[in-house]
N, C-alpha and C positions, 0 to 999 in steps of 0.2 A: 461749103464744102469743105472749108479747110477745118472748119471748126470741128465735123465729124472725122475727120481723118485724125484728128488729134486727139477724140476720145478711143478711137480705136485702137490708139498704139497701145503695146504692152509696158508692164510696169518694166520698172529696171530690175536688172539681174540678181542686186543685193538688197531689195525693196523686203523679201521674206524673212533675212537674216533682222533685218531692222525690227520688223513686225515681232518676232519669235524673240527678242531680247528687250520689245516693249512689254510684252505679255509675259515672259518669264515670270517678276516676282508676284504674277497672281497664281500663278501654275504650281506656284514652290508652294509644300504645307510650312508650318512654322518652321523655325532654322533648326536643322537637324544637331546645328555643331552646340548648339548652347542649349540641348534639352540637357536635363539634367536626371540621375536617378530617381525615379517613381518612387515613393517611400511605401514601403510593405508593411507590414502589421503581422508578427507571427505570433502566437497564440503564448504568451507565458506557459500558461498551465498544462498546454503540450510540453513543453521544454523540460517544465520542472516532473510531468512526469515520465517524459524519456527516460530522465535521467535516474528517476525512481526504478523504471523497469528494468533498463540495467544494470543496478542494483540486484536488484530482485533475479536477476538473469544471474550471475555472477553466484549471488546466496546458492541456488538452485546446483548450479554444478559442481559445487563448496560440497553440499551435501553428497551429491552423490559420490563425490571424489573419496567423502570422508568412508562409504559405506565400503568400499573397496579395501580400507584399511582398517576394518572393524575387527577382525579378527588378531591383529598385532599388537604387540604391549600396552595398554591403556598410559595414554598421557606420551605417547610419542610424539604422536602427531600434532598436539598443541606446541612443541616446542621450534615446529617449525610452521606453525600457521601464516607469521608474515610471508615467508618463501611460497605458502600455497597460495596466497592472495595475489602476491605477487604474478603467479604463474598463470591464473586464471585471467587476469588482470591481459596480460602479455596474450590468451590466445587471444581473447575476444576483440584486442586493437590488430594482431596481425590478422584476423579471418574479415574484418570490416574497414576497417580505417586505412590500412596501408595497401588496401586492394580496390579503395576507391567506393566502398562501399559502408551503407549508415550501419551503425551496432542496432541491435537486436531491438533496446527502447526507440530510439530515433527511427526504425523502418515500420516500428509501428504508430506512430506517430506522422509519416508521412515527413520526415524532416533531413536534412543530410548536412553536411559541413561545405561551407562557401570561403573561398579564399576575398576576402574583404578588400587585402589593398589590391587586387587586381581590377576589383569597378572602379576604383576611381581614373583609369585609364579607355574604360570604355564610355563612347558615345553613347550610342546606341541602344535603349531600354524601353524592351517593349512590357514585362510582366514583373519585373523588377527582378523575379527567380532566374535570371539567367546568371552565370558567373562560372570559371573554372572551381575545379574544388581544390583541395590542399596541393599545397607542392610537397616535395618529397623533403625537403627542411621541416616543414611544418607538420610531417607527418611523426618524424624521427624526434622531432622536442617536444611533441605532443605524449611518444611513448614513455621519453626520460622522465618528462615531469609529473605524467600520472603514474605509469609503472613506477619508474627507479625511485622516483621522489617519493611518492608514498612510502615506498619498503624501506628505504633507507630512514626515514623518521620516523616508523614505528620501530624499527630494529635501534636506533637511538634511544627513543623514549626508553622501552624495556630494557636496556643496558645501561642507562643513566639512574632508572629506577632501580634496578637490581644491586647496581654499586653505590648504591644510595650516595650520590653526589650531594642530596640538598642537604643531607646532615652531617656529612664529615666536616668539622671544625678545623680539625688538625690539616689539610690539605688544602689552601685557600684555590689551587689551581682547577679541581674540579669545582669545588662549592662555584667558582666564576664561569666554568661552560654548565652548571645546573642554571645559573641565572639568565646568560645569554641563551639559553634554550626556551627558558620560560618569558623571555621578555620577542623571540622571535616568533615565538606561539603565539603571543599575544597581539602582536604588529600583523600577524597576518590573518588574525580572526576579526582585527578591526578592518583591515583591506579588505577582507573578503565579506563584511556586512556594509562596505561605501559601497561595494561593485553591487550586490544584494539592489541597494537603493537603488543605485542608477540601472540595473536592470527591470527595477519593476517600474520604473518610468519612461524609458526608452525601449523595451523591449531586445535590447541587442547585448549576448556574450554575458551568459549566466554564471561565470565563474571567472578567476582571475585567469588561468590558462588559457581563457577561449581567448580573454581581452590582450592580452602579453601577445599570442600569435594570429591577433586577426582571423582566426575562425567561428565564424557565425553559423548560426543555423537557420536555414530555410528551408522553405516545403519543396519537396522533392519532385511536387508534379502540383500543377493549379488545384488540379481534380481530385479530391479526395473519394471514393465511393463508401458509405459505412453501410454495411448490411448486418443492421442491429434488428433482431427476430425478436419481435416484442410474445410470443410465447414463450420464452422465457423468463421476460422479464413480467408478465402475465401471471407465471407459477411463483415468483419470488412474493408478488402484492398478496398472494392467496397464501401463501405459507407465512409469510408475516402476520397478516391477520387472524389465523390460525392461532398460530403461536400466543400473539396477546390476548385472546380468546382464553386458551387454555391458562395463560397466566392468573388471569379475573376469575375464572370457575374452580379451579384446582382445590384453593385455600376455602373455596365454600361447601365443598363435597364433604359427606361425612364418611372417614374411611371406614370405621365398623360396619355401617350398611356395606359398601361397595365389597367388601371380604363376604360378607354374610351372603352377599348376593351371587359370588364366583365362589362362594364355596362349594356347592354340587357337581362344580365343572372341575373341582381339582381329580390330576389322575391318581395320586397317592393319597388315598382317604384314609387306608390302614393304618400307615406310620404318623399321618399327621393327628389321628383322633388322641392321642396320647398326651402329645404337646399341646393341642388346645385345650384339653382339660386340664392341665398344668398351668397353664397363661390365663390372665385377664380379660375376658372379650372385648374392654373396652380400648386399654392400652397395647394389648400384646406382651405381656413383662411380665413375669415371676412375680404376684402379689407380694410386696414387704409386710404390710401388714393385712393376712389374708381374712376376707370374710365372705360368709354364703350368703347367696342369697336362694329368701324363701319362696315357694316351695319347692324350688328346681333343683336346689343344692348346688348350684353351680357359683366354681370361687371365684370374686373379685379382689382388687385391690380396695381398701376400707374410702380411701379418698375419692375413688372412681364411681365405686357405688354410691357412696352419700350422697355425692355432688350431683348425679344425674338423678337420683330419687329425690332430691330438693329440688332439683329445675324442672321436674314432669311427676303429674299427680300420679300419672298409670303408668309409667315406666313399664318396659317389655324386657325381658331377659334375650340381648342379641343370637346369643346361642341356640335359644329352643324357643323363643317368642312367647315364653310365659310371662303374667304378668308378676312383680316384684310385688310382694305386701309386708314382706317382712327382711331385716337382715340379720346374722347369725358372726359371733367371729367363729374362727374356723378351730376349736377345742372345744371340750368336754364340760368345761367350766364354765363357758361364755351362755348369756342370759339370752332368748329373744328382745328383740327392740324392733319398733314400726319404723319405718323409712320415711316417715308423713309427719312423722313427732317433732 
């Protein structure tokens, strides 16, 4: 009786707490606090294509803007070409990066800028695409480096070339400034080449500006729908095959026979008849050494008629279709000659 009473006694009040603490390590997923960022691979080709598309977009805007000033003094806009390029780059930056939107090229490639410095403080990462955009300071420095830096460098190079700093031996200060510009340009190109090699290996920061600002390109959305119509691809393939066939067959066609076939369909037969009589039916040029084909009396170049008669035993005149049995020089003193002799 006493044993049954002991078995029916309720457990202690804190028993559920001890059981929860005992089973808690089994319920928890792997430690989120030690979870590192999931490595993501952004297509290097897409990043390069995005940069190329931005350049093409700027060129299109520049072409449209140049048309506006087409009626002005020629060459005037050429003097302000660096200012025009800087203005267009500023417009693209103002309406894309400054308002937290991707540039036109990045938008087409499903890419956006992310502040890579803020990712170190984020512990929980699911897809690797999370992360804030660029800060205000990063946006301003991006504008200063891309728009202002390129404009300043272009103006400095044009000014130094116009003043001929590299050729001035009497002014050592200008010569030193020219040497300094060349060294800075060489160092920048070497650093850009090194950054390119690192980018091809890691896939991060395609240029030096992005690396210094820690502005990384990531996908804007995990999924990107590509609505590619195979109809246009098939048309392109058919056109390519057709053009290759024409390139193969056109050299094999006889132009004189084609012109003879199309001559009945000519609209102005009366005006072209005199011109046809004065030109060689084979080369369609005025004969330099004119010879007559007998018996049809049509004029030919000597070399055109003699080579055709030598190549074919029964050569027929392309103009009238009559067989040529002899050829005569176009003068009253010429005598008949047999073309097959």
